[in-house]
Structures are given as structure tokens and as C-alpha cells.
C-alpha positions in Angstrom: 6.3 44.6 14.4 4.0 43.7 11.5 7.1 43.2 9.3 8.6 40.8 11.8 5.3 38.8 12.1 5.2 38.6 8.3 8.8 37.2 8.2 7.9 34.6 10.8 4.8 33.5 8.9 6.8 33.3 5.7 9.5 31.2 7.4 6.9 28.8 8.8 5.1 28.5 5.5 8.4 27.9 3.7 9.3 25.1 6.1 5.9 23.5 5.7 6.2 23.7 1.9 9.7 22.2 2.1 8.4 19.2 4.2 5.5 18.8 1.8 7.8 18.7 -1.2 10.1 16.1 0.5 7.1 13.9 1.4 5.9 14.0 -2.3 9.4 13.0 -3.4 9.5 10.2 -0.8 6.2 8.8 -2.2 7.5 9.2 -5.7 10.7 7.2 -5.1 9.1 4.5 -3.0 6.4 4.2 -5.6 9.1 3.7 -8.3 10.8 1.1 -6.1 7.7 -0.8 -5.4 6.2 -0.5 -8.9 9.4 -1.8 -10.5 9.8 -4.7 -8.0 6.6 -6.0 -6.3 4.5 -7.0 -9.4 7.4 -9.0 -10.8 8.8 -10.7 -7.7 6.4 -13.7 -8.1 7.8 -14.2 -11.7 11.3 -14.2 -10.2 10.3 -16.7 -7.6 8.7 -19.0 -10.2 11.9 -18.6 -12.2 13.7 -19.9 -9.1 11.5 -23.0 -9.1 8.7 -22.1 -6.6 5.0 -22.9 -7.3 2.3 -20.2 -7.0 0.9 -22.0 -4.0 4.3 -22.1 -2.2 4.8 -18.4 -3.0 1.4 -17.7 -1.5 2.3 -19.6 1.7 5.7 -17.9 2.0 4.1 -14.4 1.5 1.5 -15.2 4.1 4.2 -16.3 6.6 6.2 -13.1 6.0 3.1 -11.0 6.5 2.3 -12.8 9.8 5.8 -12.0 11.0 5.3 -8.4 10.0 2.1 -8.2 12.1 3.8 -9.7 15.1 6.5 -7.0 14.8 4.0 -4.1 14.6 4.0 -3.6 18.4 7.8 -3.2 18.4 7.5 -0.5 15.7 4.7 1.1 17.7 6.9 1.3 20.8 9.8 2.8 18.8 7.6 5.4 17.2 5.1 6.3 20.0 7.2 5.8 23.1 10.7 6.6 22.0 9.9 9.0 19.1 12.1 7.3 16.6 9.8 7.8 13.6 12.5 8.9 11.2 14.9 6.2 12.2 12.3 3.5 11.7 11.4 5.0 8.3 15.1 4.9 7.3 15.3 1.3 8.3 12.3 0.4 6.1 14.3 1.7 3.1 17.8 0.5 3.9 17.1 -3.1 4.9 14.7 -4.2 2.0 16.8 -2.3 -0.5 20.0 -4.1 0.4 18.7 -7.7 0.8 16.6 -8.2 -2.4 19.6 -9.3 -4.4 19.6 -12.5 -2.3 16.4 -13.6 -4.1 18.8 -14.7 -6.9 20.1 -17.5 -4.7 18.4 -20.8 -5.4 18.1 -21.8 -1.8 14.6 -22.0 -0.5 15.4 -21.2 3.1 17.4 -18.1 2.1 14.5 -16.9 -0.1 12.0 -17.4 2.7 14.3 -15.5 5.2 14.9 -12.7 2.7 11.1 -12.3 2.1 10.4 -12.4 5.8 12.9 -9.7 6.6 11.8 -7.7 3.6 8.1 -7.8 4.8 8.9 -7.1 8.4 10.6 -3.8 7.5 8.6 -2.9 4.4 5.2 -3.3 6.1 5.7 -0.5 8.6 6.8 2.0 5.9 3.2 2.7 4.7 1.6 3.6 8.1 4.6 5.7 9.2 4.8 7.6 5.9 1.0 8.1 5.8 1.1 9.4 9.4 3.9 11.9 8.4 2.0 12.8 5.2 -1.4 13.5 7.0 0.3 15.8 9.4 2.3 17.5 6.6 -0.8 18.0 4.6 -2.7 19.5 7.5 0.1 21.8 8.3 0.3 23.0 4.7 -3.4 23.4 4.3 -3.8 20.7 1.6 -5.2 17.2 1.4 -3.4 13.8 2.0 -4.4 12.8 -1.6 -2.1 15.5 -3.1 0.8 13.8 -1.5 -0.2 10.2 -1.9 -0.8 10.6 -5.6 2.9 10.9 -6.2 3.2 7.3 -4.9 0.7 6.3 -7.7 2.7 8.2 -10.3 5.9 6.4 -9.2 4.2 3.0 -9.1 2.8 3.6 -12.6 6.2 4.5 -14.1 7.9 1.8 -12.1 5.5 -0.9 -13.3 5.7 0.2 -17.0 9.5 0.7 -17.2 10.0 -2.4 -15.0 8.3 -4.6 -17.7 10.5 -3.1 -20.4 13.6 -3.4 -18.1 12.9 -7.1 -17.5 12.4 -7.8 -21.2 15.8 -6.2 -21.8 17.9 -7.6 -18.9 15.9 -10.5 -17.4 14.1 -11.1 -14.2 17.2 -11.9 -12.1 18.3 -8.2 -12.4 15.1 -7.0 -10.7 17.0 -5.9 -7.6 19.0 -3.1 -9.2 16.3 -0.4 -9.8 14.7 -1.3 -6.4 18.0 -0.5 -4.6 18.6 2.7 -6.5 15.1 4.2 -5.8 15.2 3.2 -2.1 18.5 5.0 -1.7 17.0 8.1 -3.3 14.1 7.9 -0.9 16.5 7.5 2.0 18.3 10.7 1.0 15.0 12.6 1.3 14.1 11.0 4.7 17.4 12.0 6.2 16.7 15.7 5.4 13.1 15.7 6.9 13.3 18.1 10.0 13.0 16.2 13.3 10.3 18.6 14.4 8.0 17.1 11.7 8.0 13.8 13.6 7.5 15.0 17.2 4.2 14.7 18.9 3.2 14.0 22.5 1.0 11.2 23.6 -0.2 10.1 26.9 -1.0 6.5 25.8 1.2 3.6 24.9 0.8 1.7 21.6 -0.9 -1.2 23.4 -3.3 1.1 25.2 -4.2 2.8 22.0 -4.8 -0.5 20.3 -7.1 -1.6 23.1 -9.1 1.6 23.0 -9.6 1.4 19.2 -10.6 -2.3 19.4 -13.3 -1.3 21.8 -15.0 0.8 19.1 -17.6 -1.4 17.4 -17.9 0.9 14.4 -14.2 0.8 13.9 -14.2 -3.0 14.1 -16.9 -3.2 11.4 -14.8 -0.8 9.3 -11.7 -3.0 9.7 -13.7 -6.2 8.8 -15.0 -4.6 5.6 -11.5 -3.4 4.7 -10.1 -6.9 5.3 -12.6 -8.5 2.9 -12.0 -5.9 0.2 -8.3 -5.7 0.4 -7.5 -9.4 0.6 -8.7 -9.4 -3.0 -6.0 -6.9 -4.0 -3.3 -9.7 -3.7 -4.8 -11.1 -6.9 -3.4 -8.0 -8.5 -0.3 -7.2 -6.4 1.0 -10.8 -6.1 -0.5 -12.7 -9.0 -1.5 -10.4 -11.8 1.6 -10.8 -13.9 1.4 -14.6 -13.5 -2.3 -14.7 -14.5 -1.6 -12.3 -17.4 1.2 -14.6 -18.7 -1.2 -17.6 -18.3 -3.6 -15.8 -20.5 -0.9 -15.3 -23.2 0.4 -11.9 -22.2 4.1 -10.8 -22.0 6.3 -8.9 -19.5 6.2 -5.7 -21.7 2.4 -5.8 -22.0 2.0 -6.5 -18.3 4.0 -3.3 -17.7 1.5 -1.4 -19.7 -1.4 -2.9 -17.6 0.5 -1.9 -14.4 1.0 1.6 -15.9 -2.7 2.0 -16.6 -3.6 0.7 -13.2 -1.4 3.1 -11.3 -1.8 6.2 -13.4 -5.6 6.1 -12.9 -5.0 6.5 -9.2 -3.6 10.0 -9.8 -6.9 11.7 -10.9 -8.7 9.6 -8.4 -6.6 10.8 -5.6 -6.8 14.4 -6.8 -10.6 14.1 -6.9 -10.8 12.2 -3.6 -11.2 15.2 -1.4 -14.1 16.6 -3.4 -15.8 13.1 -3.5 -15.3 12.7 0.2 -16.7 16.2 0.9 -19.8 15.4 -1.2 -20.5 11.8 -0.3 -18.7 11.2 2.9 -16.3 8.4 3.9 -18.7 5.5 4.0 -20.4 6.1 0.6 -17.0 6.6 -1.0 -15.7 3.3 0.5 -18.8 1.5 -0.8 -18.4 3.0 -4.3 -14.8 1.8 -4.3 -15.8 -1.7 -3.2 -18.3 -1.9 -6.1 -15.5 -0.9 -8.5 -13.4 -3.8 -7.0 -16.3 -6.2 -7.7 -16.5 -5.1 -11.3 -12.7 -5.3 -11.7 -12.5 -9.0 -10.6 -15.8 -10.0 -12.2 -14.7 -8.8 -15.7 -11.4 -10.7 -15.4 -13.3 -13.8 -14.3 -15.7 -13.7 -17.2 -13.4 -12.5 -20.0 -9.8 -13.7 -19.3 -8.0 -12.4 -22.4 -5.0 -10.1 -22.3 -6.6 -7.1 -24.0 -9.5 -7.1 -21.5 -7.2 -7.7 -18.6 -5.2 -4.6 -19.6 -8.3 -2.4 -20.2 -10.0 -3.4 -16.9 -7.0 -2.0 -14.9 -8.5 1.5 -15.6 -10.8 0.6 -12.6 -7.7 0.6 -10.3 -8.1 4.3 -9.5 -11.8 4.1 -8.8 -11.3 1.0 -6.6 -7.9 1.3 -4.8 -7.4 5.0 -5.2 -10.8 6.1 -3.7 -10.8 3.2 -1.2 -7.3 3.9 0.2 -7.7 7.7 0.5 -11.1 7.4 2.1 -9.9 4.7 4.5 -6.8 6.6 5.7 -8.8 9.8 6.2 -11.6 7.9 7.9 -9.0 6.5 10.4 -7.6 10.0 10.9 -11.1 11.4 11.7 -12.2 8.6 14.0 -9.0 8.3 16.0 -8.0 11.9 16.5 -4.5 13.4 16.7 -3.4 11.5 19.8 -4.1 8.0 18.4 -3.5 8.8 14.7 -0.3 6.9 14.3 -1.6 4.0 16.3 -4.9 4.0 14.3 -3.0 4.0 11.0 -0.8 1.1 12.2 -3.8 -0.9 13.3 -5.6 -0.2 10.0 -2.4 -1.2 8.1 -2.1 -4.4 10.2 -5.6 -5.5 9.1 -5.7 -3.9 5.6 -2.2 -5.0 4.4 -1.3 -7.5 7.1 -4.2 -9.8 7.7 -5.7 -9.0 4.3 -2.3 -9.9 2.7 -2.0 -13.2 4.7 -5.5 -14.3 3.8 -5.2 -13.1 0.2 -1.9 -14.7 -0.5 -2.9 -18.0 1.0 -6.3 -18.2 -0.5 -5.5 -16.7 -3.9 -2.3 -18.7 -4.2 -4.2 -21.9 -3.5 -7.1 -21.0 -5.8 -4.7 -20.1 -8.6 -2.8 -23.4 -8.2 -5.9 -25.6 -8.0 -8.6 -23.8 -10.1 -6.7 -21.3 -12.3 -7.3 -17.6 -12.7 -11.0 -18.0 -13.2 -11.6 -19.5 -9.7 -9.4 -16.9 -8.1 -11.1 -13.9 -9.7 -14.6 -15.3 -8.9 -13.7 -15.7 -5.2 -12.3 -12.1 -5.2 -15.6 -10.8 -6.6 -17.6 -12.5 -3.8 -15.2 -11.2 -1.1 -15.4 -7.6 -2.4 -19.2 -7.9 -2.4 -19.2 -9.1 1.3 -16.8 -6.2 2.2 -19.2 -3.7 0.6 -22.1 -5.1 2.7 -20.1 -4.6 5.9 -19.1 -1.1 4.9 -22.8 -0.4 4.3 -23.4 -1.6 7.8 -20.8 0.9 9.0 -22.7 3.7 7.4 -26.0 2.5 8.9 -24.5 2.3 12.5 -22.6 5.6 12.2 -25.8 7.5 11.2 
């Protein structure tokens, strides 16, 4: 009898370890895909004749569409239990349409970006929801899975810069497609049992319940003000770096530094969270964001802009892990996927819309200095709101 119980425990443990390994591989490949593509797409669009302000408007429009489609994804995931199918679509559709960016037709480019964002935007909350459950089942932390995304982003950003110097910006779609297909191969093999969960609430009911929580609303507002500044890096860093005299290859090194610093940050996140709690960690990360933007505002030279990316781990790395785990703790198991979706709608969606519109406009009218100054102020305001979250929670 004991031997049979031991075999059962070993079998369960092996299955949990297998899912954990596949989730780490998924984050690695999606990180490689995004790292080699996202930082350079604005350079491709400028190459195609678009201005930074027009790019910002287009990105904001695409993000708005993504927010409007979130309830549909919520219904597919929560009501019809099609988590894996939706995750597969978020890899297939963006991976196969990015080649069309090479067409010099504005309407086609806008349509491609809109479709790309609609499908890509739901990838993160679904993968994070999977990863949180996989980490809990295996007795480890979410950060030990999410760090593989940072490793992939670091390597993708670095080699992406070298790749573009070699082949040119119009060939940006090739590595993105390859890495998405590799990620898709892993998602197909994830056991369906890993995605099943029962819920007595619909997506809309869950949203209404969470929006009635004043502390959660304060948290979302703080996240919005902090994360809208991240578009200065995700959407416009390569452009501002080139405006300061940098090259594609050196921007790849800056992206490598930024992403690789997230790895130790995410490894250390669980210890930091245990010691200081969610709110203090979020405030610490917000201050790191302020320093990051202030330094690039005050000293806009390539060498400094490369070095300051070492703050990415302390800012984004700590902030993201603390925020995701805070959402998981405040929403509970039943509303976890809904909570992560709502967090992503504000953190990436509304923050992305405001950031792309505002930072694209500021970059076009006042240059990198005005954009980075505004980001410093916004991160400071977000830190104050998160301090209020701590005060209200305790």
C-alpha cells in the first residue's frame, strides 16, 4: 500500500514538474519573440514613413481595441474553458501577420497592428494565470517561471540588434515567427487538466466585484500611472537612443542589460516580498522607475542611456512580480484569472494607450527630454497612490 502511494505521489510530482518545465520554455520563447521584435517595430514603422506621433496614435488605437476584446477572451476562458485554445491563437495570429508590416500601405499597417495587439494582449494574463497555478502546484514561486521570459527578452533584444545590423529592419518578422512557432509547440503539449478550474461567476460578474473593492481600485490607478511610463522604453527607447547618436547594435546591448537584470530581480522577488510585503515592494520599484527616467532626462547621452537600463530589474522586475502576486492574493482562486485580466487591461491596456499617445506626442513636440521628464512625474504620482494603498490596507 505504501509503495502504491509512493508511486502515485511520484507520478503527480513528475506531472507537475513537466508542466513547470513547459511553462518556463513558453516564457523563454515568447520572451525571445517579443525581445527581438517589439523594441524595433517603431524603427520599422519610421522606415515605412510614419512619424513617432502617428505611431503613438496607432498603438493607442490598437490597445483600445484589445481592451474592448478582453470580455470576449474572458468568456472563452472562464465560461467555455478554452484557455489553451486562446493561448494558441495568441501565438499563431501575431506570428503569421507581422510580415505585412513590410507593405507601405498605412491602412494595412494599422489593421495588422490592431489584430496583433488584440491577440497578443491576452497572452500575458492567460500565461500568468497558468504560471501562478503551475508554481503553486509545484511548490515554487511565480518569479522562477517568469524570469525565463526576461532571459528570452534579454537575448532577443541583444541578438535582434545584431540581426537588424546584418539583414535590415524589414526582416524583423522572421525570428518573431520562428519563436512563436516554438512556443506554440509547447502549448499544444500542456495537459488540459492544467487549465481546468470551476467558477460560479461569469467574467462580467467577477469584474464588477473587483471594481467594487476600493483598495484594488487604488492599486490599479497606481499601476496605471507607473506603467504608462514604460512605453517610453518599450515603444520609443530605440528611437530616442538613435536620436542621441546610438546605433542598432548598441541599442541591442542596452536591451540586453535591461532584460537580464530582471532575472536576479525575479529570483530575489519572493524573498523581498516576504520581508517587505507587496505594497512596500511596489513603492520601491516605483522609485526605481523615477530614477530611471530622471537620469535619461538629465543626461541624454548613449553611454548613460545604456548604463541606466540596469535599473530595469529593480523597476519592472520587482513591480511586475509584486503586482501579479498581489492580484493573486487579493482576488483568490475563483477570481484569479479575471483579476489578472483586469490588472492587465489597466497595466498594459489603458497604461499602453495613455503612454503611447502621450509619449509619442511629447517625443514629437518636445523631444526625448520632455518625454522622460513627464515619465518621472507620472512614476512619482503612481508611487504616492501605492503608498495610499499601503495606508488603507493597514
